C-alpha positions in Angstrom: 176.2 -69.9 105.7 176.4 -66.5 108.0 176.7 -64.4 105.5 173.6 -65.6 103.8 171.9 -65.6 106.4 172.8 -62.1 106.9 171.7 -61.3 103.9 168.8 -62.7 103.9 168.4 -61.2 107.0 169.0 -57.9 105.2 166.8 -58.4 102.7 163.8 -58.7 105.3 163.9 -55.9 106.5 164.4 -54.4 103.2 161.2 -55.5 102.5 159.3 -54.6 105.8 160.7 -51.5 105.2 159.0 -51.1 101.9 155.9 -52.5 103.0 155.9 -50.2 106.1 156.0 -47.2 103.4 153.2 -48.2 101.2 149.7 -47.2 102.3 146.3 -49.1 101.1 145.3 -45.8 98.5 141.6 -46.3 99.9 142.7 -45.7 103.3 141.0 -42.6 105.0 141.1 -40.5 108.2 138.2 -38.7 109.8 138.4 -35.8 111.5 135.3 -35.4 113.7 135.6 -32.6 116.3 133.6 -29.0 115.3 130.7 -28.7 113.0 132.3 -29.4 109.4 133.4 -32.8 109.8 134.8 -35.1 107.1 137.3 -37.9 105.9 140.5 -37.2 103.5 141.7 -40.3 101.5 145.8 -42.0 100.9 145.7 -41.4 97.4 145.4 -37.4 97.7 141.9 -36.9 96.6 138.2 -37.5 97.7 135.8 -38.9 95.9 132.7 -39.3 98.1 131.1 -42.1 96.9 130.1 -45.3 99.2 128.1 -47.7 97.1 124.6 -46.0 98.4 125.3 -42.0 98.9 128.0 -39.2 98.7 129.7 -39.2 102.1 131.6 -36.4 103.9 132.1 -32.7 104.7 129.4 -33.0 107.2 127.7 -29.7 107.9 126.4 -29.0 110.1 127.7 -32.0 111.8 125.4 -32.1 114.9 122.6 -33.7 112.3 122.0 -36.5 110.4 122.0 -36.5 106.0 124.2 -33.8 105.8 127.0 -34.4 103.7 128.3 -32.2 101.0 130.9 -33.8 99.1 130.9 -35.7 95.9 134.1 -35.6 94.4 137.6 -33.5 94.2 139.1 -34.3 90.7 143.1 -33.5 90.9 145.5 -32.7 88.5 148.8 -32.0 87.9 150.8 -31.8 84.2 154.5 -30.2 83.1 155.8 -30.1 79.9 159.1 -31.5 78.2 159.2 -34.5 80.6 161.0 -37.5 80.5 159.7 -40.7 82.1 161.9 -43.3 84.0 161.9 -45.9 81.2 163.3 -42.8 78.9 160.2 -42.0 77.0 159.7 -38.2 76.0 156.6 -36.2 76.5 155.9 -32.9 75.3 153.3 -32.4 77.7 152.4 -35.2 80.4 150.1 -35.5 83.3 148.3 -37.4 86.1 144.9 -37.7 87.3 144.3 -38.2 90.6 142.3 -41.5 90.8 142.1 -44.6 93.1 142.5 -46.4 90.1 145.7 -45.2 88.8 147.3 -46.0 92.9 150.6 -48.6 92.0 150.3 -47.4 88.7 150.9 -43.5 88.8 150.1 -42.7 92.4 151.8 -44.1 95.4 150.8 -43.1 99.1 153.4 -43.4 101.1 151.8 -42.1 104.8 148.7 -41.1 106.2 148.3 -40.5 110.1 146.6 -37.9 112.3 147.7 -36.3 115.1 146.2 -34.7 117.8 146.6 -32.0 120.4 145.4 -34.1 123.0 143.5 -37.4 123.8 139.9 -37.5 123.5 137.7 -37.3 125.9 136.3 -40.5 127.4 132.0 -40.5 127.0 130.1 -43.0 128.7 126.5 -43.5 128.9 125.2 -46.0 130.9 128.3 -47.9 131.6 128.8 -47.3 127.0 132.0 -45.9 126.2 130.5 -44.0 123.0 134.3 -42.6 122.0 135.5 -46.3 121.5 134.7 -46.2 117.6 136.6 -43.1 117.3 140.1 -44.3 118.9 141.6 -44.7 115.1 141.4 -41.5 114.4 144.3 -39.9 116.6 147.8 -41.8 115.5 149.7 -40.3 118.4 149.6 -37.4 120.2 151.3 -34.0 119.8 150.7 -31.3 122.5 153.0 -29.0 121.1 150.6 -28.5 118.0 148.5 -25.6 117.9 145.5 -27.3 115.4 143.4 -29.6 117.5 143.9 -32.1 114.5 146.4 -32.4 111.5 146.4 -35.1 108.9 149.1 -35.5 106.8 149.3 -37.2 103.5 152.4 -38.2 100.9 151.7 -39.2 97.6 154.8 -39.6 95.1 153.7 -39.9 91.6 155.0 -41.7 88.9 156.2 -37.1 87.5 158.8 -37.7 90.5 156.6 -34.7 92.3 155.8 -35.7 95.7 152.5 -33.8 96.8 152.6 -33.9 101.0 149.7 -32.2 101.9 148.4 -31.0 106.4 144.9 -30.7 106.8 144.4 -28.7 110.0 141.6 -28.8 112.3 140.3 -26.6 115.1 137.6 -27.2 117.5 137.4 -23.4 119.0 133.4 -22.2 118.1 134.3 -19.1 115.2 136.7 -21.5 113.2 135.2 -25.1 113.7 133.8 -25.4 110.4 136.8 -24.8 107.7 140.0 -27.1 107.3 142.9 -25.1 106.5 145.0 -27.5 103.8 148.7 -26.9 102.7 150.5 -28.7 99.8 153.7 -29.0 99.4 154.3 -30.4 95.8 158.2 -31.3 96.1 160.7 -32.4 93.1 162.0 -35.3 94.4 162.4 -37.5 91.5 161.2 -40.5 93.7 158.3 -42.4 91.0 157.0 -45.0 93.6 157.0 -46.7 96.9 160.2 -47.3 97.9 162.7 -44.9 99.0 165.2 -45.0 95.6 165.1 -41.7 93.9 164.7 -42.8 89.6 164.2 -39.1 88.3 166.8 -36.1 88.5 165.9 -33.6 86.0 164.2 -30.3 86.7 160.5 -30.3 86.0 159.1 -26.7 83.8 155.7 -25.6 83.4 154.1 -27.2 86.4 150.5 -26.9 86.6 148.2 -28.3 89.9 144.4 -28.2 89.6 141.5 -28.7 91.0 137.7 -29.2 90.4 136.0 -29.7 93.2 132.1 -30.9 93.2 129.9 -30.4 96.1 126.1 -32.2 97.3 124.5 -29.0 98.9 123.4 -31.2 100.8 122.5 -35.2 100.9 119.2 -34.3 102.5 118.6 -31.6 99.7 118.5 -34.6 97.1 115.1 -35.7 97.5 113.7 -32.0 97.1 116.1 -31.2 93.8 116.4 -33.7 91.5 119.6 -34.8 90.3 121.5 -32.8 93.7 122.3 -36.5 94.9 125.5 -35.6 93.3 124.9 -32.0 92.5 124.3 -31.8 89.2 121.8 -28.5 90.3 124.9 -26.8 91.7 125.2 -23.5 91.1 129.4 -22.5 91.2 130.9 -19.2 92.0 133.3 -16.9 92.6 134.9 -14.0 93.9 138.3 -12.3 94.0 138.7 -10.3 90.5 140.6 -7.7 92.7 142.6 -9.3 94.8 146.0 -8.7 93.4 145.2 -4.7 94.2 143.7 -5.3 97.7 145.8 -8.4 99.5 147.4 -5.7 101.5 144.5 -4.9 103.3 143.9 -5.5 106.5 140.6 -7.6 107.7 139.4 -8.0 111.2 135.7 -9.2 112.6 134.8 -5.9 111.7 135.3 -5.5 108.6 132.0 -5.5 106.2 131.0 -8.1 104.5 131.1 -6.3 100.8 134.7 -6.0 101.7 135.4 -9.1 101.4 134.4 -9.9 97.8 138.2 -9.3 97.3 139.2 -13.0 98.6 140.1 -14.8 96.0 137.9 -18.2 96.7 134.9 -19.9 94.8 131.8 -21.6 96.0 128.5 -23.4 95.7 125.1 -23.9 96.5 121.7 -25.8 95.3 120.0 -24.1 92.5 117.0 -24.7 90.8 115.7 -27.6 89.0 113.3 -26.3 85.8 111.5 -29.5 86.3 110.2 -28.4 90.1 106.9 -26.1 89.5 108.0 -24.3 92.8 111.2 -22.3 93.5 113.1 -25.2 94.9 116.1 -22.5 96.5 116.8 -23.6 99.8 114.6 -27.5 99.7 111.9 -26.6 101.0 111.0 -29.7 103.1 107.6 -30.0 101.2 106.9 -33.5 102.8 107.0 -32.1 106.7 106.4 -28.8 107.4 108.8 -26.5 105.2 112.2 -26.9 107.0 115.1 -25.9 104.7 117.2 -28.5 103.9 119.9 -26.4 101.8 121.0 -24.1 103.2 124.8 -24.9 103.0 127.6 -22.3 100.7 130.2 -24.8 100.5 133.3 -23.5 98.5 137.8 -23.1 98.7 139.5 -19.9 99.4 143.5 -19.6 98.6 144.8 -18.9 101.2 149.0 -18.6 99.7 150.4 -19.6 96.6 154.3 -19.1 96.4 156.0 -17.0 93.5 158.4 -19.3 92.9 160.5 -22.0 94.5 163.2 -18.8 95.4 160.5 -16.9 96.4 157.9 -17.8 99.4 156.3 -14.6 99.5 152.7 -14.9 98.0 151.5 -14.4 94.7 148.5 -12.5 94.6 148.4 -13.2 91.4 147.2 -17.4 91.8 145.0 -18.9 90.8 146.3 -18.7 87.5 142.6 -19.8 87.0 139.7 -19.3 89.4 136.1 -20.2 88.3 134.3 -23.1 86.9 134.0 -26.2 84.7 131.4 -28.8 84.2 132.1 -31.5 86.0 132.1 -34.9 84.3 133.6 -33.0 81.0 137.4 -33.4 80.9 140.2 -34.7 78.7 140.4 -39.1 78.9 138.8 -40.3 82.2 140.5 -42.8 84.0 144.3 -43.0 81.8 145.7 -40.3 80.3 147.5 -40.8 76.9 149.6 -38.5 74.8 147.0 -37.1 73.4 144.5 -36.2 76.5 148.0 -35.0 78.2 148.3 -32.4 75.6 144.3 -31.4 76.0 145.1 -31.4 79.5 147.7 -29.5 79.7 145.5 -27.0 77.4 142.8 -27.0 79.7 145.1 -25.8 82.8 146.1 -23.3 80.7 142.7 -21.5 81.8 140.4 -23.3 78.4 137.3 -24.7 79.7 137.8 -28.2 78.0 134.5 -28.7 75.6 134.1 -25.3 75.0 133.1 -21.7 76.3 129.9 -23.1 77.6 131.8 -25.4 80.2 133.5 -23.3 82.1 134.4 -19.6 82.9 136.2 -17.8 85.5 132.6 -15.2 85.4 130.5 -15.1 88.2 128.1 -17.8 87.7 125.7 -16.2 89.9 125.8 -12.5 88.3 126.2 -13.9 85.2 123.5 -16.2 84.5 121.3 -15.6 87.1 119.3 -12.1 87.1 116.5 -12.2 90.4 116.2 -13.5 93.3 112.9 -15.5 91.9 114.4 -16.2 88.5 116.6 -18.8 89.1 117.8 -20.1 86.1 118.9 -24.2 85.9 122.3 -24.8 86.0 121.9 -27.2 84.1 120.6 -25.6 80.7 124.1 -23.3 81.3 126.5 -26.0 80.9 124.4 -29.4 79.9 126.6 -31.1 82.0 124.9 -34.3 84.0 127.3 -34.2 86.8 126.7 -30.9 87.6 130.0 -28.5 87.6 132.8 -27.8 89.6 134.8 -25.2 91.2 137.5 -24.8 89.3 141.3 -23.7 90.7 144.2 -24.0 88.8 148.1 -22.9 90.2 151.0 -22.5 88.1 152.8 -22.8 85.5 156.1 -23.3 88.2 159.2 -24.8 86.8 160.6 -26.5 90.3 163.6 -28.1 89.9 165.4 -31.4 91.3 165.2 -30.9 95.1 163.1 -27.5 95.1 159.2 -27.5 95.8 156.2 -25.2 95.6 154.1 -24.7 98.7 150.1 -23.7 98.3 148.0 -23.0 101.2 144.1 -23.1 100.8 141.0 -23.5 103.3 138.0 -25.4 102.6 134.6 -24.4 104.3 130.9 -24.7 105.1 128.3 -22.0 106.2 124.6 -20.9 105.7 121.6 -20.1 108.4 121.4 -22.0 111.3 119.4 -24.7 111.9 116.9 -22.7 113.7 116.4 -20.1 111.1 115.9 -23.1 108.3 113.3 -23.7 110.9 111.4 -20.4 111.2 111.9 -19.4 107.3 110.9 -22.9 105.9 107.7 -22.7 108.1 107.0 -19.0 106.9 107.3 -19.6 103.7 105.6 -23.3 103.5 102.5 -21.9 105.0 102.3 -19.0 102.3 103.2 -22.2 99.5 99.8 -23.8 101.5 97.5 -21.0 101.3 98.1 -19.1 98.1 95.6 -15.4 99.5 98.5 -15.3 102.2 100.9 -12.4 100.9 103.1 -11.7 103.9 104.3 -9.5 104.9 107.6 -11.4 105.2 110.2 -9.7 107.0 113.9 -9.8 105.4 117.4 -10.0 106.4 117.5 -6.2 106.4 114.7 -5.3 108.4 112.4 -4.4 105.6 109.0 -6.5 104.1 108.0 -7.9 101.3 104.5 -9.8 100.4 107.1 -11.9 97.8 107.8 -15.6 99.8 109.8 -16.8 97.2 111.7 -13.1 97.9 111.6 -13.8 101.5 112.9 -17.0 101.6 115.7 -17.0 98.8 116.8 -13.6 100.7 117.8 -15.5 103.7 118.6 -18.6 101.7 121.4 -16.1 100.3 123.1 -15.1 103.7 124.9 -17.9 102.7 127.1 -16.2 100.5 128.0 -13.4 103.3 128.7 -16.5 105.7 131.1 -18.4 103.6 132.8 -15.0 102.8 133.0 -14.8 106.6 134.6 -18.1 106.9 136.9 -17.4 104.5 137.9 -14.6 106.1 138.8 -16.0 109.3 141.2 -19.1 107.8 142.7 -16.2 106.7 143.2 -14.4 109.9 143.8 -17.8 111.5 146.4 -18.5 108.5 148.0 -14.5 108.5 148.4 -15.2 112.6 150.3 -18.6 112.0 147.6 -20.3 113.6 148.2 -18.0 116.7 144.5 -17.7 117.3 142.7 -17.6 121.2 142.1 -21.0 122.4 139.1 -22.6 124.6 139.7 -24.5 127.5 140.6 -28.4 127.0 137.3 -30.4 127.8 137.0 -32.8 130.1 138.7 -35.6 130.0 135.7 -37.6 131.1 132.0 -37.4 131.0 129.5 -40.3 132.5 125.8 -40.2 131.7 123.8 -42.7 133.8 120.1 -43.4 133.9 118.9 -43.4 137.1 115.2 -44.0 139.1 114.9 -40.4 139.8 117.0 -38.3 138.1 119.7 -38.6 134.9 123.4 -38.7 136.6 126.0 -36.6 134.9 129.9 -36.6 136.1 133.0 -35.6 134.7 136.4 -35.4 135.6 138.2 -31.8 135.5 139.6 -30.5 132.5 143.4 -29.9 132.5 143.2 -26.5 131.8 140.9 -26.3 135.0 144.1 -24.2 136.5 144.8 -21.7 134.1 143.9 -17.8 135.0 141.3 -17.6 132.6 139.3 -20.8 133.2 135.6 -20.2 133.7 134.0 -23.4 134.4 131.2 -25.7 132.7 127.8 -25.8 131.0 125.9 -28.7 130.2 123.1 -28.7 127.2 120.4 -31.6 126.7 118.4 -32.0 124.2 114.9 -34.5 124.5 114.1 -37.2 122.1 117.1 -37.5 119.5 120.3 -36.4 119.3 120.5 -33.9 116.0 118.3 -31.5 117.4 118.2 -28.6 119.6 120.3 -28.5 122.7 119.4 -26.3 125.8 122.1 -25.2 128.4 120.2 -26.8 131.8 123.5 -26.2 133.8 126.3 -24.4 134.9 128.7 -23.9 137.2 132.5 -22.8 138.2 135.5 -24.7 138.4 134.6 -25.6 142.1 137.9 -27.4 143.1 141.5 -26.9 142.4 142.6 -30.8 142.4 141.9 -32.3 139.1 141.3 -35.9 140.2 138.0 -34.8 142.1 135.2 -36.1 140.6 131.8 -33.1 139.0 128.8 -34.1 139.2 124.9 -32.6 138.4 121.8 -35.0 138.9 119.2 -33.9 136.1 116.0 -34.6 137.8 113.7 -32.5 135.2 113.6 -35.2 133.4 110.4 -37.1 132.6 109.9 -40.7 132.5 109.6 -42.7 129.3 111.6 -39.8 127.5 114.9 -40.4 125.5 117.6 -37.3 127.3 120.8 -36.3 125.7 123.5 -34.2 126.8 126.9 -32.6 126.1 129.4 -30.6 128.4 132.0 -28.0 127.5 134.1 -26.1 129.2 134.8 -22.1 129.2 137.2 -19.2 129.9 135.9 -15.7 131.0 137.4 -14.0 127.6 140.1 -12.4 128.9 142.4 -13.8 125.8 140.0 -13.0 123.5 139.5 -9.2 124.0 141.4 -8.2 120.0 138.0 -9.0 117.7 141.3 -9.9 115.2 140.8 -13.2 114.8 137.4 -13.8 116.0 134.5 -11.9 117.5 135.2 -10.9 121.8 134.0 -12.9 124.5 134.0 -16.6 126.3 135.4 -19.3 124.3 134.1 -22.9 125.2 135.6 -26.3 124.3 134.1 -28.3 121.2 130.7 -29.9 121.8 131.5 -33.2 119.9 134.6 -34.2 122.2 131.8 -34.7 124.6 128.1 -35.2 122.4 127.0 -38.6 124.4 124.8 -39.8 121.0 122.9 -42.5 122.6 120.1 -41.7 125.1 120.4 -41.8 129.1 115.8 -42.5 130.8 114.7 -41.6 133.8 113.6 -45.5 135.1 111.5 -46.4 137.6 112.3 -48.4 140.3 111.5 -52.0 140.2 107.8 -52.7 140.2 107.3 -54.3 143.7 104.0 -56.7 142.4 103.6 -58.9 139.2 100.5 -57.1 139.6 101.8 -53.4 139.3 102.9 -54.0 135.8 101.8 -51.8 133.2 101.8 -51.8 129.1 101.8 -48.3 127.5 100.5 -47.6 125.2 98.1 -49.8 125.3 96.5 -50.0 122.9 99.3 -49.2 120.7 97.6 -46.9 117.4 99.8 -46.5 114.1 98.2 -43.4 114.1 99.0 -41.6 117.1 102.4 -43.0 116.4 104.3 -39.6 116.7 102.7 -38.9 119.8 103.6 -41.8 122.2 107.5 -41.4 123.0 109.1 -38.4 121.3 111.5 -38.8 118.9 110.6 -43.2 119.5 107.3 -43.2 117.5 107.7 -47.0 117.4 108.5 -47.5 120.9 106.1 -50.0 123.7 107.4 -49.7 127.2 107.0 -52.1 130.0 106.4 -50.2 133.6 106.9 -51.2 136.9 108.4 -54.5 135.5 110.6 -57.3 138.5 114.2 -56.1 138.5 115.7 -58.9 136.6 113.2 -60.6 134.5 112.5 -62.4 130.8 109.6 -61.0 128.6 108.5 -63.4 126.2 105.9 -61.9 123.2 103.5 -64.0 121.7 101.1 -63.3 119.5 97.0 -64.3 119.6 97.6 -68.0 117.9 100.7 -68.7 120.7 103.9 -67.8 118.2 106.6 -66.7 120.0 108.1 -63.2 118.4 110.4 -61.5 121.0 112.3 -62.5 123.8 113.2 -59.8 126.2 116.0 -59.9 128.8 115.6 -57.5 131.2 118.9 -57.3 133.9 119.7 -53.8 134.7 117.6 -53.7 138.1 115.3 -51.0 136.8 111.2 -51.0 136.6 111.3 -50.2 132.9 111.6 -52.0 129.5 111.2 -50.9 125.9 110.7 -52.5 122.6 110.6 -51.4 119.4 107.7 -53.2 117.6 110.0 -55.4 115.2 110.4 -59.1 116.0 113.7 -61.5 116.7 113.3 -61.7 112.5 113.2 -58.0 112.1 109.8 -57.5 111.1 107.3 -55.2 112.3 104.2 -56.3 114.1 100.7 -56.2 112.9 97.6 -55.2 114.0 96.2 -57.7 116.4 96.0 -58.9 120.0 99.4 -59.3 122.1 100.6 -61.2 125.0 103.9 -60.7 127.1 104.4 -62.9 129.2 107.1 -61.9 132.0 108.7 -64.6 134.4 111.2 -63.6 137.3 114.6 -64.8 136.6 115.9 -64.4 139.9 115.3 -63.6 143.7 114.2 -59.8 144.9 113.8 -58.0 147.8 112.9 -54.7 148.9 116.3 -52.4 149.4 114.5 -50.4 152.2 112.4 -53.3 154.3 114.2 -56.3 153.3 111.3 -58.2 152.5 111.1 -60.5 149.5 109.1 -59.1 146.7 109.2 -62.2 144.2 111.1 -65.1 143.7 112.2 -66.1 140.6 110.5 -68.2 138.7 107.2 -65.9 139.4 105.4 -65.2 136.3 102.4 -63.4 134.6 100.9 -62.5 131.8 99.8 -59.4 130.1 97.6 -58.5 127.1 98.0 -55.4 124.7 96.4 -54.0 121.2 98.4 -53.1 118.0 95.9 -51.1 115.6 97.7 -49.9 112.0 
């Protein structure tokens, strides 16, 4: 019986070990530390659809609706392959899709490590960072990158993919991810550790087609762009084999960076629009450009072979673009579609020459700044077009591997430039007699508003090439880029009656010889807007236990305020100009970004008669002027420190109850009932009842007692 019990325990342990190594295919890890933020899925590739919209690759992450991801289609294929069941395949291929998890794809690892613990951010006692507590599985202070996501997927081919995503928060390197892929012939075709295959893999191709939607916000102005139908995909790097030994730094002219082997995309023209929609101007507002992103991938390294780890300048074997929904065998691959897939991965566009190519799409089909051809007219694919990378062929003997390294990044005009350029274009769009002059990026002028707008939008091509060059320099330097100081470990924002109080604990870098100090930035109205520096100081102390503090006394009552703090250095570790511009560096702003508002609150009211309802009347036509960034806000001023507020209609129906218990003299309401209905025009009654006795903190006089009550009336006009 004892022997049977021991066997049972052993089987249980083996079972538990197998379960532990199996990862749900839909599990995700998030990187949210820089201006580019995204998720990564356990099955080894990403489809960004949430059921309502495409989410991921958010840039710039400071603002809402900036998602740029749609799908990354990943394939691998080989020839002369015999599977674990003994079936021989002339060509064999796999498609990385969620529905194949457990059949041909077996994710066994997905974890994220951090260089340091996330700082904790509080606003009025609320821990804003708790929602991100699951991002990092453990801290590794020896790693250089701020975040590393490690993902391992076994495949039915016996070729195991290990991908590592490296992310940085340094301000010149936070808009790209470096992605390292190791494809090892392990012979493991499922979740467990047993090795099923021991054969060499021949003629291996590895490929992905990536489609962007640049960007989610722009979809309302460019039809079909929600899934990237109007993407213009293009490539660079035709001369890489002749120039790959060239040394580049921050001063290298952008024109010389065209040799980098890369592909990228932006939002193109929809012929259904009667105006030039490049940049997707917000025609419902004041013209702000909503599609300034240029998104893409640059190849940083490809092993020449399993025995030669030097970079192969002739890889990728295919680099260009391909129609997005045109590919062999949607879903399960049959013997026939596997042959078609292999043929496609040899560089032949599936569906014919018009479905893909290695040409520069922009220079081939778009002949001027104001002749923006609809890309759908070229490829005819309702799914849009992907940028297309193929690596191989490789022979990978059992136990050997191939390494591929890329960087994926997004760049383009700043938000301020998007507003300024869009506003000026929109003014001329509305006034047909407005012929400028309009100032171009090189300082010259034009009388054509579309030339003006498009010239600025397409500076994004230079921006993405600069991003790619920084990623290459980072990789070539083994990630040894100048490092910023670490952020403060805690940042605490508290609303107050005469100030908004901010305090923080020391940065762990405060004792570094190059440490400079701290800067606080503030925005008014909403978190996704422009921030202004309002305070700076030195380190002030060599004692990391001493709390630093600042009182923001310039805040105005009734407005929401958002803050973040950064630590900065003096730039003495950033002087050579190789990896990025010289000068001081600061910690990542997203670590301490307070995304909930703080307010300047009034002291508790001293008399029930002093209570005011603001605005009164509330007029829908003036809602944008009532409270900046909070247009539906109705505020009750000079209220008791602790009271109950009940809102009734004129006929006496109770529609909202508010418990006011923060001790201040302010309370607000978003004009929505308890049943989530927006209130209509009419007269409303606000009933205030004191819920506990209150004594003036200075005079010690009792100002009101529990149970005291008063009624106020206000009007809503819609």
